[in-house]
C-alpha positions as CSV (number, residue, x, y, z in Angstrom):
1,Q,-7.9,-2.4,7.2
2,V,-8.2,1.3,6.3
3,Q,-5.5,3.6,7.6
4,L,-5.0,7.3,7.2
5,V,-1.7,8.5,8.6
6,E,-1.1,12.3,8.9
7,S,2.4,13.7,9.3
8,G,4.2,17.0,8.9
9,G,2.8,19.0,11.8
10,G,4.8,20.9,14.3
11,L,5.8,24.3,15.7
12,V,6.2,27.1,13.2
13,Q,6.7,30.9,13.6
14,P,4.0,33.3,12.3
15,G,4.5,33.8,8.6
16,G,6.1,30.4,8.2
17,S,5.1,27.3,6.2
18,L,4.4,23.7,6.7
19,R,3.4,20.8,4.4
20,L,1.1,18.2,5.8
21,S,0.8,14.7,4.3
22,C,-1.8,12.0,4.7
23,A,-0.9,8.6,3.5
24,A,-3.8,6.2,2.9
25,S,-4.0,2.5,2.7
26,G,-6.7,-0.1,2.5
27,I,-8.9,2.0,0.2
28,W,-9.2,2.7,-3.5
29,F,-7.6,6.1,-3.0
30,S,-8.1,7.6,-6.4
31,G,-11.9,7.2,-6.1
32,Y,-12.2,9.1,-2.8
33,T,-12.7,12.8,-2.1
34,M,-9.9,13.8,0.3
35,D,-10.5,16.5,2.9
36,W,-8.4,18.3,5.5
37,Y,-10.2,19.4,8.6
38,R,-8.9,21.2,11.7
39,Q,-10.0,21.6,15.2
40,A,-8.7,24.3,17.5
41,P,-9.2,24.1,21.3
42,G,-12.7,24.9,22.3
43,K,-13.9,25.1,18.7
44,Q,-15.8,22.8,16.3
45,R,-14.0,20.8,13.7
46,E,-14.0,22.8,10.4
47,L,-13.4,21.9,6.8
48,V,-10.2,23.5,5.6
49,A,-9.7,22.1,2.1
50,S,-11.1,19.4,-0.2
51,I,-10.0,17.7,-3.4
52,T,-12.2,15.4,-5.4
53,S,-11.3,12.3,-7.3
54,D,-11.1,14.5,-10.5
55,R,-8.9,17.1,-8.6
56,N,-11.5,19.8,-8.1
57,T,-10.5,21.8,-5.1
58,N,-12.4,23.9,-2.5
59,Y,-11.1,26.0,0.4
60,A,-12.4,27.6,3.5
61,D,-12.4,31.4,3.1
62,S,-10.0,31.7,6.0
63,V,-7.2,29.8,4.1
64,K,-7.8,30.8,0.4
65,G,-4.7,32.1,-1.2
66,R,-2.5,30.6,1.6
67,F,-3.2,26.9,1.6
68,T,-3.0,24.4,-1.3
69,I,-4.4,20.9,-1.3
70,S,-3.0,18.3,-3.8
71,R,-3.0,14.6,-4.2
72,D,-0.7,11.9,-5.6
73,N,-2.8,8.9,-6.6
74,V,0.4,6.8,-7.2
75,K,1.6,7.4,-3.6
76,N,-2.0,7.3,-2.2
77,T,-1.2,10.6,-0.4
78,V,-2.9,13.9,0.0
79,Y,-1.0,17.0,0.9
80,L,-1.8,20.4,2.4
81,Q,0.8,23.1,1.7
82,M,0.3,25.9,4.3
83,N,1.9,29.2,3.8
84,S,1.7,32.6,5.7
85,L,0.7,30.8,8.8
86,N,-0.8,32.7,11.7
87,A,-1.8,32.0,15.3
88,E,-5.4,31.3,14.1
89,D,-4.2,28.3,12.1
90,T,-3.1,26.6,15.3
91,A,-5.2,23.4,15.6
92,V,-5.1,19.6,15.2
93,Y,-5.4,18.9,11.5
94,Y,-7.2,15.7,10.4
95,C,-7.3,13.9,7.1
96,N,-10.7,12.5,5.9
97,A,-11.5,10.2,3.0
98,K,-15.0,10.0,1.8
99,R,-16.9,8.2,-0.9
100,S,-20.7,8.1,-1.0
101,T,-21.8,7.3,2.6
102,V,-18.3,6.0,3.6
103,S,-15.9,8.1,5.6
104,Y,-12.6,7.5,7.2
105,W,-10.5,9.7,9.5
106,G,-6.9,9.9,10.4
107,Q,-5.6,10.4,13.9
108,G,-4.6,14.0,13.4
109,T,-1.4,16.1,13.5
110,Q,-0.8,19.1,15.7
111,V,0.1,22.4,14.1
112,T,1.1,25.2,16.4
113,V,1.9,28.7,15.1
114,S,3.7,30.7,17.7
115,S,6.8,32.9,18.1
């Protein structure tokens, strides 16, 4: 059974930082591209950051220079370090694992940026 479990969300003040984690089980983790998506209320889900099996990374323009994606293939975990957060980063953040035509989603973790 495949499971992706996100954690690390919460309430943070503008300018603050959070680190999200997504722990995977039931898949050959190191062979998957791992993505972080987010969905704000009333908006479409958008790709935030991606890291391939060989650790190539890509970021949405809106988070470049502020967010960093990384992976630990021993712990089967992908991380999203988020710095300089602002209100526009408020969303539910989802972890996705994809390989070829196969894709798995986590349940999401809420990030709220507010003073």
